[in-house]
C-alpha positions, 0 to 999 in steps of 0.5 A: 794923173787924177782919176775921174770921179764917177757918181753912181745914183743909188737904187732903192728897195721900192718893192718893200717900202723904199727903206734902203738904198741898193746898188749892184756892186757891178756898177762900182766894179765896172767903173773901177776896172775902167779906171774911174773912182765910183761914188754912190749918190743918195737922194738928197736935194742938197747934193745935186749941185755938188754932183753936177759941178764936182763929178766928172761922169755919171752912171744912172742905174737900173730900178723899178719906179714910176716916171711922170705920167706924161713920159708914157704913151697916151693913155698909159701910166706906170704900174711901178711904185713911186720913188723919191729917187726921181726928182734928185736923179732928174735934176742931176741928169739934167745938170750933166746934160746941160754941162755936156758931162758924160752919162751912162744910163742903164735900164731905168737910167736909159729910160730917164735919158730917153724921156728927158729928150722927148721919147715916150715909154710903154709901161708894159712891153708885152701889152704894147708889143704882143709879138715881142720876145720875153724881156723881163727875165733876169737870167735870159740872154738874147742877141742885139744888133748895134748900129755900126756908125753910132757912138756905142758901135764905135766903143764896142766894135762889134755889130752883134752881142748877147745881153741880159734882159730884165725890164717890163717898161721900154721905149715905145716912141723915139724923138729926133733928139735921140738915136736908137743905137741898138735893137733886139731881134724883135725890134725893141730899142736896146740902146739910145744916144742923145744926139746933142751930147758928146757922151750920153748913152743909155743901155736897156740891159744890165751891163753891170752884171757882166762887170766881172766877165769877159764881155764886150759890153764892158767897153762902155765903162771904159768909154765913160771913164775916158770921156770923163778924163 
């Protein structure tokens, strides 16, 4: 049986000039362990149609770069640097959504999914939600509550898990096109699903960092590969 081919959008070193592609190996190991064949995708416009038409699934990875100003709540703009990743990734994600091919968005990838479906971000979580807990700390873990009837809830099979947290921006306004399928204890949205898609799930946390651990969230990689099969 043919293994599903999973495209993984590469990140880049935006904080030091954007001279290198980057991607945690956990993205590739998570997909591989789930039975898929992972391929890193560069920011070349000429690859967009090939990825959309010839790949079976997509992972949109984390990163720190600015989205368009109108993707943020009124009066706010991103403090992150720009990236040439934006246009290529947006075209690929839109193509996958149009074809209803499975997508897993992680951190920035979740925010891309959310904003393409009408949600809006805050560029500074702590400024917009002063009572929120610490979310921008790589080694910090916190609990999330998963909506049981969501696709994510069905995949993970648990109402509550612990996840890492490493993000300054966050979904501030939800649209009717998107279901929030997990929340942190302080109310911050931790996962979303595109209602009209058969598999378009975004996670605010970095599940790839758990790829080599016995973590219940790794089921999302299996869910992606199964949906792409």
